[in-house]
Backbone as a ProteinNet text record, in pm:
[ID]
protein_1_A
[PRIMARY]
QVQLVESGGGLVQAGGSLRLSCAASGRTFSNYAVAWFRQVPGKEREFVATISWNEINTLYTDSVKGRFTISRDNAKNTVWLQMDSLKPEDTAVYYCAASQLLVRTISFYNDWGQGTQVTVSS
[TERTIARY]
-1112.9	-1084.5	-1074.7	-1005.5	-963.8	-1042.2	-1116.4	-1183.9	-1083.1	-1061.4	-967.9	-1033.6	-992.3	-1047.4	-933.3	-912.1	-815.7	-877.4	-789.1	-832.2	-697.4	-722	-602.8	-539.2	-592	-556.4	-619.6	-566.8	-580.3	-498.7	-521.9	-425.7	-324	-228.4	-105.5	15.8	72.7	185.7	317.6	393.8	516	599.9	670.3	749.7	677.1	537	454	429.8	367.9	333.4	200.1	168.8	36.7	77.1	-36.4	-13.2	-154.3	-125.6	-251.2	-268.4	-387.6	-436.2	-511.5	-489.3	-549	-605	-744.2	-806.7	-856.9	-832.3	-861.1	-975.1	-1035.6	-1139.9	-1152.8	-1223.3	-1225.3	-1125.1	-1062.5	-968.3	-867.9	-804.7	-694	-585.2	-617.1	-525.2	-362.3	-339.6	-200.2	-120.6	-192.4	-132.5	-82.4	-120.8	-96.1	2.5	86.7	174.7	54.9	85.9	5.2	81.1	30.5	116	27.6	102.2	48	82.9	-26.6	-1.2	-56.2	-12	-81.7	-94.7	-190	-222.2	-278.9	-214.6	-272.5	-343.2	-434.1	-522.7	-451	-460.8	-397.6	-265	-236.6	-109.6	-154.3	-55.9	-88.7	-64.9	-140.1	-115	21.3	96.7	240.6	241.8	365.7	379.6	453.4	399.4	482.4	570	512.3	573.6	487.3	559.1	486.1	549.2	494.8	539	500.9	576.9	544.2	455.8	389.4	279.7	352.1	470	523.1	617.2	590.9	660.8	803.6	859.8	986.3	1068.8	997.2	1056.6	952.5	1026.8	965.9	1047.5	951.5	1008.7	947.6	1025.5	992.4	1023.1	945.5	990.7	1111.6	1203.2	1314.3	1281.2	1160.6	1138.5	1074.1	1039.4	1000	1091.2	1188	1296.1	1328.1	1325.7	1394.8	1280.3	1168.6	1057.6	933.5	929.8	782.7	817.5	747	757.4	637.5	632.1	525.4	531.6	429.8	440.6	286.6	271.9	159.8	133.3	32.3	-21.4	-124.3	-84.8	-180.8	-285	-261.9	-365.8	-464.7	-452.8	-544.3	-579.5	-532	-574.5	-550.7	-438.4	-426.5	-263	-254.5	-129.6	-128.2	-27.6	-18.6	107.3	99.1	185.8	215.8	330.4	370.7	458.3	402	459.8	504.9	643.6	710.1	779.4	809.5	878.3	803.3	685.5	606.8	627.3	619.9	648.9	524.7	501.1	401.9	377.4	490.1	478.4	436.4	397	348.1	178.8	132.1	-2.1	-59.4	-166.1	-204.1	-331.2	-411.3	-489.5	-417.7	-401.7	-340.8	-423.4	-372.1	-455.6	-367.3	-446.8	-381.3	-429.7	-352.6	-386.8	-314.3	-376.8	-324.3	-276.3	-173.6	-107.1	-55.2	-65.4	17.8	178.1	211.6	361.4	417.3	524.7	588.5	661.1	567.6	623.2	566.7	643.1	607	509.8	479.9	392.9	248.3	192.1	59.9	-43.1	-17.4	-87.2	-96	2.9	-17	-113.8	-168.1	-260.1	-412.6	-482.9	-622.7	-747.6	-693.1	-784.7	-723.1	-818.7	-797	-918	-858.4	-937.6	-996.9	-1082.8	-1125.3	-1044.4	-939.6	-856.4	-869.5	-753.3	-774.4	-674.8	-734.8	-680.1	-570.7	-442	-363.4	-305.7	-316.5	-280.9	-164.3	-58.2	44.5	73.2	49.8	51.9	186.3	257.8	383.8	370.1
-1319.8	-1223.3	-1072.4	-997.1	-872	-781.3	-675.2	-598.8	-440.4	-433.7	-321.4	-203.7	-82.9	37.8	133.1	163.4	264.3	395.9	499.6	641	704.7	831.8	920.1	950.3	886.6	905.4	1040.8	1070.4	1184.8	1235.5	1332	1397	1482.6	1455.2	1525.3	1561.5	1669.8	1701.3	1623.3	1600.4	1531.9	1590.4	1522.6	1581.4	1602.2	1583.8	1614	1471.1	1497.8	1388.3	1362.2	1247.7	1187.1	1081.5	1074.7	967.3	885	759.4	676.3	617	591.7	506	369.5	292	159.4	147	150.6	110.6	-10.3	-98	-236.6	-277.2	-362.6	-405.4	-564.7	-634.5	-764.1	-836.3	-935.3	-1030.8	-929.4	-984.5	-904.4	-867.8	-735	-659.4	-679.6	-681.6	-672.3	-814.8	-917.3	-1047	-1042	-950	-949.5	-865.1	-901.5	-824.1	-762.8	-634.9	-557.8	-490.4	-498.4	-466.2	-375.9	-297.9	-196.4	-286.7	-290.2	-309.3	-211	-198.3	-108.5	-163.8	-100	-183	-72.4	-73.2	17.6	-92.5	-6	-88.2	-176.1	-295.2	-385.7	-440.6	-416.5	-471.5	-559.7	-643.6	-730	-632.5	-649.2	-586.7	-621.9	-528.3	-526	-489	-552.1	-524.3	-393.9	-322.2	-185.5	-194.4	-226.6	-234	-319.9	-360.2	-449.4	-417.2	-428.9	-408.6	-532.6	-572	-658.2	-644.4	-738.8	-722.2	-624.9	-629	-560	-448.9	-400.5	-261.8	-274	-388.3	-405.8	-419.1	-496.1	-530.1	-462.3	-398.9	-359.3	-426.4	-408.4	-438	-359.2	-308.4	-208.2	-277.3	-228.5	-265.5	-177.3	-201.8	-112.8	47.1	48.5	165.4	260.9	230.8	325.1	338.8	253.2	273.5	430.2	484.4	609.6	717	687.4	776.7	749.5	624.4	583.6	506.1	540.6	472.5	408.1	304.2	237.9	217.3	249.4	258.1	198	174.3	128.3	167.8	179.3	200.4	86.1	-17.1	-118.6	-66	30.6	76.1	134.8	206.7	255.5	176.2	52.4	-53.5	21.3	83.6	145.9	156.3	139.8	133.8	253.3	310.8	425.6	379.2	470.3	459.6	620	673.4	810.3	777.4	883.6	852.7	1015.2	1013.3	1146.5	1143.9	1256.3	1254.6	1182.3	1183.1	1128.5	1131.9	1010.7	1034.9	990.2	1038.7	990.7	848.1	771.7	631.6	555.3	639.4	602	608.3	645.1	641.9	498.4	493	349.8	336.3	227.6	216	131.7	194.3	133.2	69.2	-59.1	-148.6	-196.3	-196.4	-262.6	-397.8	-491	-623.1	-686.9	-783.8	-844.2	-990	-1020.1	-1161.8	-1194.1	-1332	-1389.1	-1379.8	-1343.5	-1368.6	-1226.3	-1213.6	-1078.6	-1108.9	-1114.8	-1143.1	-1060.5	-1062.1	-983.9	-1028.8	-1173.9	-1251.2	-1236.8	-1192.6	-1148	-1284.1	-1393.4	-1507.9	-1523.4	-1486.3	-1501	-1389.7	-1302.2	-1213.4	-1242	-1250.3	-1307.3	-1190	-1085.7	-989.9	-854.8	-803.5	-675.2	-554.1	-454.2	-337.8	-318.8	-200.2	-182.7	-89.7	-28.9	62.2	192.4	277	430.7	446.3	558.4	603.9	705.6	688.3	784.4	832.6	946.9	992.6	1115.3	1108.1	1199.1	1256.6	1382	1455.1	1512.9	1524.5	1567.3	1698.4
838.4	746.2	790.8	711.9	753.4	650.9	686.5	609.8	593.8	462.6	451.4	357.2	388.8	312.1	276.2	170.3	137.5	106.7	132.7	120	92.3	38.4	52.4	-113.7	-205.4	-342.9	-379.8	-533.4	-578.3	-718.1	-742.6	-855.5	-803.4	-857.4	-806.3	-899.6	-916.4	-1000.3	-965.2	-1066.2	-1051.4	-971	-858.6	-769.8	-637	-650.1	-519.8	-435.4	-342.1	-229.7	-209	-181.2	-139	-15.2	85.3	181.1	164.2	149.1	140	277.6	304.9	440.4	405.4	488.5	476.1	623.8	641.6	771.4	762.8	890.9	884.3	982.5	972.7	1072.6	1065.5	1153.6	1142.5	1248	1194.7	1256.8	1307.3	1397.5	1471.6	1381.8	1345.2	1240.1	1282.6	1427.3	1455.5	1422	1383.2	1351	1213.9	1131.8	979.6	927.6	840.9	741.6	653	616.4	534.4	421.7	290.9	188	101.4	5.5	-92.5	-224.4	-311.3	-446.5	-538.5	-667	-743.8	-880.4	-968.9	-1086.5	-1196.6	-1310.8	-1431.7	-1498.9	-1595.6	-1697.8	-1792.5	-1790.1	-1898.2	-1847.6	-1726.8	-1658.1	-1536.3	-1496.5	-1364.1	-1241	-1147.9	-1014.2	-964.1	-924.8	-877.9	-737.6	-670.7	-534.1	-526.6	-414.6	-390.2	-264.5	-167.9	-25.9	66.7	171	278.5	419.2	527.3	661.3	762.3	829.6	918.6	1035.4	1092.1	1212.3	1305.8	1328.9	1453.5	1398.1	1280.9	1215.8	1208.8	1239.1	1261.6	1099.3	1017.1	876.3	782.6	681.2	563.4	419.8	320	187.1	98.2	12.4	-111.2	-259.5	-347.9	-474.9	-515.5	-600.3	-644.3	-682.6	-758.5	-821.7	-722.5	-599.6	-502.2	-376.8	-364.4	-264.8	-244.9	-135.5	-108	-141.3	-186.6	-229	-149.4	-130.9	-63.2	86.3	195.4	321.5	361.1	408.2	457.9	621.3	689.3	821	868.5	1007.3	1071.4	1214.8	1257.8	1389.3	1444.7	1494.2	1530.4	1616.3	1713.2	1792.4	1717.2	1605.3	1521.7	1393.8	1386.8	1287.2	1152.7	1128.4	1013.4	952.5	826.2	745.6	654.4	654.9	567.6	447.2	348.8	245.2	199.3	264.3	229.4	100.6	7.6	-134.1	-156.5	-172.1	-208	-340.2	-409.1	-526.7	-630.3	-622.6	-731.7	-863.6	-944.3	-1087.3	-1161.1	-1289	-1367.6	-1368.9	-1376.5	-1388.7	-1248.8	-1154	-1020.4	-1041.6	-1152	-1159.1	-1175.5	-1097.8	-1065.8	-968.7	-949.5	-837.5	-751.3	-617.5	-502.9	-410.1	-384.8	-305.5	-194.9	-72.1	34.2	61.1	111.5	135.9	257.6	305.2	441.1	427.7	497.4	483.3	623.8	640	761.8	723.9	608.1	595.5	515.1	557.6	498.3	346.8	257.6	123.6	32.5	-108.5	-208.7	-294	-277.9	-373.9	-358	-454.3	-465.1	-422.1	-433.5	-407.4	-259.9	-183.9	-32.8	21.8	-52.9	-6.2	-25.8	57.8	62.7	84.1	160.6	209.4	129.3	63.6	-21.4	24	0.1	-15.4	-153.7	-181.2	-302.2	-397.3	-332	-403.6	-411.3	-434.9	-425.4	-563.5	-634.4	-763.5	-728	-781.7	-771.7	-912	-929.4	-1064.6	-1049.1	-1112.6	-1132.7	-1238.7	-1261.1	-1396.9	-1429	-1516.6	-1577.3	-1593.8
[MASK]
++++++++++++++++++++++++++++++++++++++++++++++++++++++++++++++++++++++++++++++++++++++++++++++++++++++++++++++++++++++++++

């Protein structure tokens, strides 16, 4: 099992930026793909971005392409989500999760953090 802790959320105006961090411990972090998901009240948790164990491959949901960048440093056991040009519709609780596969499908992710709130004001 991989333990994950998110940080970096907050309140920002539309057009601003935030960088979320996901710090990992437990099993060998570098063996896992890590993803960011987000959830708003009353809606299902949705995929945002994922990065492969070796940093070579990334996937993004269409609504964040060109605005969000996922990256990782296995030596620091950390994954980041740089969020630029934020929009009010990006408001959500953001979660990081680990999987042995580089996929968008939530059911493949077994290890989750507690989430961090991102609020974008208009």
